[in-house]
C-alpha positions as CSV (number, residue, x, y, z in Angstrom):
1,M,105.6,53.8,110.8
2,T,103.2,52.4,108.2
3,T,104.2,49.2,106.5
4,L,103.3,48.8,102.9
5,A,103.6,45.5,101.0
6,F,103.5,45.0,97.2
7,L,103.0,41.5,95.8
8,G,103.7,40.8,92.2
9,L,106.7,42.3,90.4
10,G,105.7,41.7,86.7
11,A,105.8,44.2,83.9
12,M,103.3,46.5,85.7
13,G,104.0,45.6,89.3
14,D,107.7,46.2,89.2
15,P,107.5,49.9,88.4
16,M,104.4,50.4,90.6
17,A,106.3,49.0,93.5
18,A,109.2,51.3,92.7
19,H,106.9,54.3,93.1
20,L,105.6,52.9,96.3
21,A,109.2,52.6,97.6
22,T,109.9,56.2,96.8
23,H,106.7,57.2,98.6
24,A,107.6,55.1,101.6
25,R,111.1,56.7,101.9
26,A,109.7,60.2,101.6
27,H,107.1,59.6,104.4
28,G,109.0,57.4,106.8
29,H,107.1,54.2,105.8
30,R,108.5,50.7,105.2
31,A,108.0,49.0,101.8
32,L,108.0,45.2,101.5
33,V,108.0,43.3,98.2
34,W,107.2,39.7,97.3
35,N,107.3,37.9,94.0
36,R,106.8,34.2,93.2
37,T,110.4,34.3,91.9
38,A,112.3,35.4,95.0
39,A,115.3,36.6,93.0
40,K,113.1,39.2,91.4
41,A,112.1,40.6,94.8
42,G,115.8,40.6,95.8
43,A,116.7,42.5,92.7
44,H,113.9,45.0,93.3
45,A,115.2,45.6,96.8
46,D,118.7,46.1,95.6
47,T,117.6,48.7,93.0
48,H,114.8,50.5,94.9
49,G,115.5,50.1,98.6
50,T,112.5,47.9,99.3
51,H,112.6,44.9,101.6
52,P,112.1,41.4,100.2
53,A,109.5,39.5,102.3
54,T,107.8,36.2,102.7
55,L,104.1,36.0,102.4
56,A,103.7,35.7,106.1
57,E,105.8,38.8,106.7
58,A,103.8,40.7,104.0
59,A,100.6,39.7,105.6
60,A,101.5,41.8,108.7
61,A,101.5,45.0,106.6
62,D,99.0,47.9,107.1
63,V,98.3,48.1,103.4
64,I,98.8,45.1,101.0
65,F,98.9,45.7,97.3
66,T,98.6,42.8,94.8
67,C,99.2,43.0,91.1
68,L,99.0,39.4,89.8
69,P,97.8,37.8,86.5
70,T,94.3,36.7,87.6
71,S,92.1,36.4,90.6
72,A,93.1,32.8,90.9
73,E,96.7,33.8,91.8
74,V,95.3,36.3,94.3
75,D,93.3,33.5,95.9
76,E,96.4,31.5,96.1
77,V,98.5,34.1,98.0
78,M,95.4,35.2,100.1
79,N,95.0,31.6,101.3
80,Q,98.6,31.4,102.4
81,M,98.5,34.8,104.1
82,R,95.1,34.5,105.8
83,P,96.5,33.1,109.1
84,H,98.9,36.0,109.4
85,L,96.7,39.0,108.4
86,R,96.4,41.9,110.8
87,P,92.9,43.2,111.6
88,G,92.5,46.8,110.5
89,A,94.7,46.3,107.4
90,T,93.6,47.1,103.8
91,W,94.1,44.9,100.8
92,V,94.3,46.8,97.5
93,D,94.0,44.4,94.6
94,C,95.4,46.0,91.4
95,T,95.0,42.8,89.4
96,S,92.6,42.8,86.4
97,G,90.4,40.5,88.3
98,H,86.9,39.1,88.2
99,P,84.0,41.0,89.9
100,D,82.6,37.7,91.3
101,A,86.0,37.0,92.9
102,A,86.1,40.5,94.4
103,T,82.8,39.9,96.2
104,R,83.9,36.6,97.6
105,Q,87.4,37.8,98.6
106,A,86.0,41.0,100.2
107,A,83.6,38.8,102.4
108,E,86.4,36.5,103.4
109,L,88.7,39.3,104.4
110,T,86.0,41.2,106.2
111,A,85.5,38.2,108.5
112,Q,89.1,38.8,109.6
113,G,88.8,42.6,110.0
114,V,90.6,43.4,106.7
115,T,89.1,45.8,104.1
116,F,89.3,44.9,100.4
117,L,89.4,47.3,97.5
118,D,89.4,46.1,93.9
119,A,91.6,48.7,92.2
120,P,92.8,47.6,88.7
121,V,94.9,50.0,86.7
122,S,95.1,51.3,83.2
123,G,97.9,53.1,81.4
124,G,100.2,50.3,80.4
125,T,103.9,49.9,81.3
126,V,104.7,53.4,80.3
127,G,102.0,54.8,82.7
128,A,103.4,52.5,85.4
129,Q,106.9,53.7,84.8
130,Q,105.8,57.3,84.9
131,G,103.5,56.9,87.9
132,R,100.5,58.1,85.9
133,L,98.2,55.1,86.0
134,T,94.5,55.5,86.1
135,V,93.1,53.5,89.0
136,M,89.4,52.4,89.0
137,V,88.3,51.5,92.5
138,G,85.5,49.4,93.8
139,G,84.7,49.2,97.5
140,D,84.2,51.4,100.6
141,T,84.9,55.1,100.1
142,A,86.3,55.6,103.5
143,A,88.8,52.8,102.9
144,L,89.8,54.4,99.6
145,D,90.3,57.7,101.3
146,A,92.6,56.1,103.8
147,A,94.6,54.2,101.1
148,R,94.6,57.0,98.5
149,P,97.8,58.7,99.9
150,H,99.7,55.4,99.2
151,L,98.6,55.1,95.6
152,A,102.0,56.5,94.5
153,F,101.8,55.0,91.1
154,A,98.5,56.8,90.2
155,G,97.9,59.9,88.1
156,K,94.1,59.5,88.4
157,V,92.0,57.7,91.0
158,V,88.3,57.2,90.4
159,H,85.9,55.5,92.8
160,V,83.5,53.7,90.4
161,G,81.2,51.9,92.9
162,G,80.9,49.1,95.3
163,T,83.0,45.9,95.6
164,G,83.6,44.4,92.1
165,A,82.9,47.7,90.3
166,G,86.6,48.4,89.7
167,F,87.1,45.0,88.1
168,A,83.9,45.4,86.0
169,V,85.0,48.7,84.6
170,K,88.5,47.3,83.8
171,A,87.1,44.3,82.0
172,V,84.8,46.4,79.9
173,N,87.5,49.0,79.2
174,N,89.9,46.2,77.9
175,A,87.1,44.6,76.0
176,L,86.6,47.9,74.2
177,L,90.3,48.0,73.5
178,G,89.9,44.6,71.9
179,V,86.9,45.7,69.9
180,T,88.7,48.8,68.5
181,L,91.9,46.9,67.9
182,W,90.2,44.1,66.1
183,A,87.9,46.2,64.0
184,T,90.7,48.5,62.9
185,G,92.8,45.5,62.0
186,E,90.0,44.1,59.9
187,G,89.5,47.4,58.1
188,L,93.2,47.8,57.3
189,A,93.5,44.2,56.1
190,V,90.7,44.9,53.6
191,L,92.2,48.1,52.5
192,G,95.6,46.4,52.1
193,R,93.9,43.8,49.8
194,A,92.5,46.7,47.8
195,G,95.9,48.0,47.2
196,V,95.7,51.0,49.5
197,N,98.8,52.4,51.2
198,L,98.0,51.6,54.9
199,G,100.1,54.4,56.3
200,A,98.2,56.9,54.2
201,A,94.9,55.2,55.2
202,L,95.8,55.7,58.9
203,D,96.6,59.3,58.3
204,V,93.1,59.8,57.1
205,I,91.4,57.6,59.7
206,N,93.3,59.4,62.5
207,A,92.0,62.7,61.3
208,S,88.5,61.4,61.0
209,S,85.8,59.7,63.0
210,G,87.3,56.2,62.8
211,R,90.3,57.1,65.0
212,S,91.1,55.4,68.3
213,N,94.1,54.6,70.4
214,A,94.5,51.5,68.3
215,S,94.7,53.5,65.0
216,E,96.7,56.4,66.5
217,N,99.2,54.5,68.6
218,L,99.1,50.7,68.8
219,I,98.9,49.8,65.1
220,P,101.4,52.4,63.8
221,Q,103.9,51.7,66.5
222,R,103.6,48.0,66.9
223,V,101.9,46.4,63.9
224,L,103.1,48.4,60.8
225,T,106.6,48.3,62.2
226,R,106.3,44.5,62.8
227,E,107.8,45.0,66.3
228,F,104.9,43.7,68.5
229,P,106.8,44.6,71.7
230,A,105.4,42.3,74.5
231,T,104.1,44.8,77.1
232,F,100.6,43.5,77.6
233,A,100.0,39.8,76.8
234,L,97.4,38.7,74.3
235,G,96.4,36.0,76.8
236,L,95.5,38.7,79.4
237,L,93.5,40.7,76.9
238,A,91.5,37.6,76.0
239,K,91.0,36.9,79.7
240,D,89.7,40.4,80.3
241,A,87.3,40.3,77.4
242,G,86.1,37.0,78.7
243,I,85.4,38.6,82.1
244,A,83.3,41.3,80.2
245,V,81.3,38.5,78.7
246,D,80.8,36.9,82.1
247,L,79.6,40.3,83.4
248,T,77.2,40.7,80.6
249,Q,75.7,37.3,81.3
250,G,75.6,38.0,85.0
251,V,73.4,41.1,84.6
252,Q,71.4,39.4,81.8
253,G,72.6,42.1,79.3
254,S,73.2,41.9,75.6
255,A,76.6,42.7,74.2
256,P,77.0,40.6,71.0
257,V,79.9,42.6,69.6
258,I,82.0,42.2,72.8
259,A,81.1,38.5,72.9
260,Q,82.2,38.0,69.3
261,V,85.5,39.9,69.8
262,A,86.2,37.9,73.0
263,A,85.8,34.7,71.0
264,L,88.2,36.0,68.3
265,L,90.7,37.1,70.9
266,R,90.5,33.6,72.5
267,A,91.2,32.1,69.0
268,A,94.1,34.5,68.5
269,R,95.5,33.5,71.9
270,H,95.5,29.8,70.8
271,V,96.9,30.5,67.3
272,V,99.3,33.3,67.9
273,G,100.3,32.6,71.5
274,P,99.2,33.9,74.9
275,A,102.5,35.4,75.7
276,E,102.7,37.5,72.5
277,D,101.8,41.2,72.7
278,H,98.0,41.9,72.5
279,T,98.5,43.7,69.2
280,A,99.8,40.4,67.7
281,A,96.1,39.3,67.7
282,L,96.1,41.0,64.3
283,K,98.3,38.3,62.9
284,L,95.2,36.1,62.9
285,I,93.4,38.8,60.8
286,E,96.3,38.8,58.5
287,A,96.1,35.0,58.1
288,M,92.3,35.2,57.5
289,N,92.9,37.7,54.7
290,A,96.2,36.6,53.4
291,Q,97.3,40.2,53.8
292,E,100.0,41.7,56.1
293,I,99.1,44.9,57.9
294,R,102.3,47.0,57.2
């Protein structure tokens, strides 16, 4: 029997762990769950047939999944679990973490005979619920091949390079989300001040070269409706864009547009609030232009 442990039952982790539990039942494995709030792990166990565990118990698993807000939280649980880790285990970190942290964490775990894969995910809460997330993986290919059958929450798994590469791709991907969201918001605010019907403008943009996920889905469904459902926090998008800036500096690259949008998202996090949905960043654009996007 293979023991699988999933740590972190947030908006993404909860449905991801549910798919892992289904996979475990189908293949005769055991699925453990842990959350900082123990009651949430208990509720998950009641609903999905998982087993709530302490960090020490989870550390004895064959495959450990983490899905936490930042690499700092991963460090925290890793430090607590280190005395109990089992040589030969694999740690799959689905956090949108920092490439530098991945390098350090992998080295620390390797010293204990544990393999580390940075494997952040993309696809949002809907993708997590449907089990169709895209997983971008950095690390050893053989370790990925061994872990791949347990990625029950994935619709697509791509090995993107060595340790840290998964986190790097995730950071740049989310920075690009921020760039397109912000630029589209600016354009619509200007059009609104010019008296243009923004719904009609989006119809044109979405049939033209300016279209993006922001224009086709995020802004029509979340901003124009004024709903701003909190599925991906603005603070996390700002964090990811900041990691992309760190990456740029680390490779001595030049990405001034990403850097500028990262700064604007950081400002929006302070003004609008880190727990607000990431699309609420456009409220700062609205304030800058005295124009609602609706």
